[in-house]
C-alpha positions in Angstrom: -12.8 9.9 -33.5 -15.4 12.4 -32.1 -15.4 15.8 -32.6 -16.4 17.7 -29.4 -17.4 21.5 -29.3 -17.2 24.1 -26.6 -20.6 24.4 -24.2 -22.9 26.5 -26.0 -26.9 26.9 -26.8 -26.6 25.2 -30.1 -28.0 21.7 -29.3 -31.6 22.5 -31.3 -29.1 23.6 -34.4 -27.3 20.3 -34.1 -30.5 18.1 -33.8 -31.4 19.9 -37.2 -28.1 19.7 -38.6 -27.9 15.8 -38.1 -31.7 15.5 -39.3 -30.6 17.1 -42.8 -27.0 15.5 -43.3 -27.9 11.9 -41.8 -25.2 12.1 -39.1 -25.2 9.3 -36.8 -27.0 9.4 -33.9 -24.3 8.7 -31.4 -22.3 11.4 -33.2 -25.0 13.7 -32.6 -25.8 12.7 -29.3 -22.0 12.9 -28.1 -22.1 16.9 -29.6 -25.7 17.7 -27.9 -24.1 16.5 -24.4 -20.9 18.9 -24.8 -23.4 21.6 -26.3 -26.1 21.8 -24.0 -24.1 21.2 -20.5 -27.2 21.7 -18.4 -25.7 20.4 -15.1 -22.3 21.8 -15.3 -20.4 24.8 -17.1 -17.8 24.3 -19.6 -14.1 23.8 -18.7 -11.5 26.1 -19.5 -9.3 24.5 -21.3 -11.5 22.1 -24.1 -15.0 23.5 -23.3 -16.2 20.6 -22.7 -19.4 20.2 -19.7 -17.7 19.5 -16.3 -20.7 17.2 -15.4 -18.6 14.0 -15.8 -21.0 12.8 -18.6 -19.7 9.5 -19.5 -20.0 10.0 -23.5 -17.3 12.3 -22.9 -14.8 9.7 -22.5 -13.6 6.6 -24.2 -14.7 4.3 -21.8 -15.9 4.5 -17.7 -16.0 2.0 -15.2 -19.6 1.1 -14.6 -19.0 -0.5 -11.5 -17.4 2.5 -10.0 -19.5 3.8 -7.1 -19.3 7.3 -5.3 -17.6 7.4 -1.9 -20.7 9.2 -0.3 -24.0 10.7 -0.7 -22.4 14.2 -1.5 -19.7 13.0 -3.7 -20.4 13.4 -7.5 -18.8 12.6 -10.8 -17.0 15.8 -12.1 -15.1 16.0 -15.5 -11.4 17.1 -15.0 -9.0 18.1 -17.7 -5.1 19.0 -18.1 -3.1 20.7 -20.7 -0.8 18.3 -22.3 0.1 21.2 -24.9 -2.0 24.0 -26.7 -3.4 21.5 -29.1 -3.6 18.4 -26.6 -5.5 17.8 -23.2 -6.2 14.8 -20.9 -9.5 14.2 -19.5 -10.8 12.1 -17.4 -14.1 11.9 -14.6 -13.1 11.7 -10.9 -15.0 12.3 -7.8 -15.9 15.7 -6.2 -16.4 15.1 -2.6 -16.1 18.5 -1.0 -19.9 18.2 -0.2 -18.6 16.0 2.4 -16.0 17.7 3.6 -13.0 16.4 2.0 -10.2 18.5 0.6 -10.5 19.2 -3.4 -8.2 17.2 -5.3 -5.9 19.2 -7.9 -4.9 17.8 -11.1 -1.7 18.9 -13.1 0.2 17.4 -16.1 4.3 17.4 -15.8 5.8 16.9 -18.9 8.6 13.7 -18.9 10.9 12.4 -21.5 10.5 11.8 -25.0 7.1 13.6 -25.0 5.7 11.8 -22.0 4.6 13.1 -18.9 2.8 12.3 -16.0 -0.7 13.3 -14.0 0.0 14.6 -10.5 -2.5 14.6 -7.9 -2.7 16.8 -4.6 -5.0 17.8 -2.1 -5.7 21.7 -1.7 -4.7 21.6 1.9 -1.1 20.1 1.1 1.9 22.1 0.3 2.6 22.6 -3.8 5.4 20.0 -3.9 3.4 17.2 -1.7 1.8 15.3 -4.8 1.2 11.8 -5.7 1.0 10.5 -9.2 -2.4 9.0 -11.1 -0.6 8.0 -14.5 2.5 7.9 -16.5 2.1 8.3 -20.1 4.6 6.8 -22.5 4.8 7.7 -26.1 5.1 5.0 -28.7 7.6 5.2 -31.2 6.4 4.1 -34.6 5.4 0.4 -34.9 6.3 -0.1 -30.9 3.7 -1.6 -28.8 2.7 -0.8 -25.4 4.2 -4.3 -24.0 7.6 -3.2 -25.7 7.8 0.0 -24.2 7.0 -1.4 -20.6 9.9 -3.5 -21.2 12.3 -0.7 -21.7 11.5 0.7 -18.2 13.6 -2.5 -16.9 16.7 -0.6 -17.1 15.5 0.8 -14.2 15.3 -2.9 -12.6 17.5 -4.7 -10.6 19.9 -6.0 -12.7 19.6 -9.5 -11.6 15.6 -9.6 -12.4 16.0 -7.8 -16.1 16.1 -10.6 -18.0 13.3 -12.3 -15.7 10.5 -10.0 -16.6 7.6 -10.1 -18.5 4.4 -9.1 -19.3 1.1 -10.4 -19.0 -2.3 -9.4 -19.8 -4.8 -8.7 -17.0 -8.3 -9.4 -17.5 -9.8 -8.1 -14.1 -9.0 -4.3 -14.7 -11.8 -2.0 -16.8 -9.8 0.1 -19.0 -10.2 1.7 -22.4 -7.6 0.1 -24.5 -5.9 -3.1 -22.7 -4.6 -3.6 -19.6 -1.7 -5.7 -18.7 1.1 -5.9 -16.0 5.4 -6.2 -15.9 6.1 -8.8 -13.4 8.3 -11.6 -12.7 8.2 -14.9 -14.8 7.5 -18.2 -13.0 10.8 -19.1 -11.6 11.5 -15.4 -10.4 8.2 -15.4 -8.6 8.5 -18.3 -6.7 12.1 -17.5 -5.6 10.4 -14.2 -4.4 7.5 -16.0 -2.6 10.2 -18.5 -0.8 12.2 -15.3 0.3 9.5 -13.3 1.7 6.7 -16.2 2.6 5.0 -13.1 4.8 5.8 -9.7 3.4 5.0 -8.1 0.2 7.5 -7.9 -2.6 8.3 -6.1 -5.4 10.1 -6.7 -9.0 10.7 -5.6 -12.0 11.3 -2.2 -11.0 9.4 1.0 -10.6 6.8 0.2 -13.5 6.7 -3.7 -12.1 4.6 -5.2 -9.8 4.5 -4.3 -5.9 2.5 -6.3 -3.8 2.1 -3.7 -1.6 0.0 -1.7 -4.0 -2.1 -1.3 -6.9 0.0 -0.5 -10.5 -0.8 -1.8 -14.1 -0.1 -1.0 -17.7 -2.4 -0.1 -20.3 -1.9 -0.2 -23.9 -3.5 2.6 -26.5 -2.7 2.8 -30.3 0.1 5.5 -29.8 0.6 5.6 -26.2 1.6 3.4 -23.2 -0.2 4.4 -19.9 1.5 3.1 -16.5 -1.7 3.5 -13.6 -0.5 4.0 -10.2 -4.1 4.1 -8.2 -2.5 2.8 -5.0 -3.7 0.8 -2.3 -7.0 2.6 -1.7 -9.8 3.1 -4.4 -9.1 6.1 -6.2 -11.3 9.7 -6.8 -10.3 9.3 -10.6 -11.9 6.7 -12.6 -8.8 4.9 -14.5 -11.1 3.7 -17.5 -12.0 7.5 -18.1 -8.6 8.8 -19.5 -9.2 10.3 -22.7 -6.9 12.2 -24.9 -8.3 15.2 -27.0 -6.6 17.1 -29.6 -7.5 20.6 -30.8 -7.9 21.1 -34.6 -7.5 24.3 -36.5 -11.4 25.1 -36.1 -11.1 25.0 -32.7 -13.2 21.8 -32.0 -11.4 19.1 -29.7 -11.4 15.4 -31.2 -11.4 12.5 -28.9 -8.3 10.3 -29.8 -8.2 6.8 -29.2 
């Protein structure tokens, strides 16, 4: 875990403390980035810097490129509860004349929820979804949680779906998909030779869009970036917890 403090003019004090205490250079660098915030401003919930610095996240996709010369990476945050926030990086392309994209967290069942996206010019109820968060029960794996969503799938497909690891997607955890087994896939390919098909319910596979699962220690994440490259970096989704002393701790 990494403890990140709100932005303040304390970077020199942090360096001195690290020198005396033997604190690891990585931890010191993490804290200094958040404290200095020279190229951004403190965010209202966590106090983290708005500059999209990679050290604020569990991971980032090094291949992700900005969409235009006036697009910049920004740190985004949404409140899950008084002591928990979801932090990630996303491109701000208002410099290109694009609408600002707003992000909000919507609570779901069993302490889970959804990350919603909405362009500022759209109506409040005109939004999309970037991520579904599923809290894992004790001893439960993300793959097992994904399989539970088959209760929303076609009953004829439920016993013919399985999880498979994905190796071509960069995320902080492990990427996988919930899709048809070989027999069901062959049937769908034969039935729809020229059309995209979907299988295994709304949290399964669709050949008409991009969606996938990610496994973490205590959560399963269902990513829905869609057909086009999203403004947000799916690899960067990072959960923070607030401790009694006010420090925000990066969670795995």
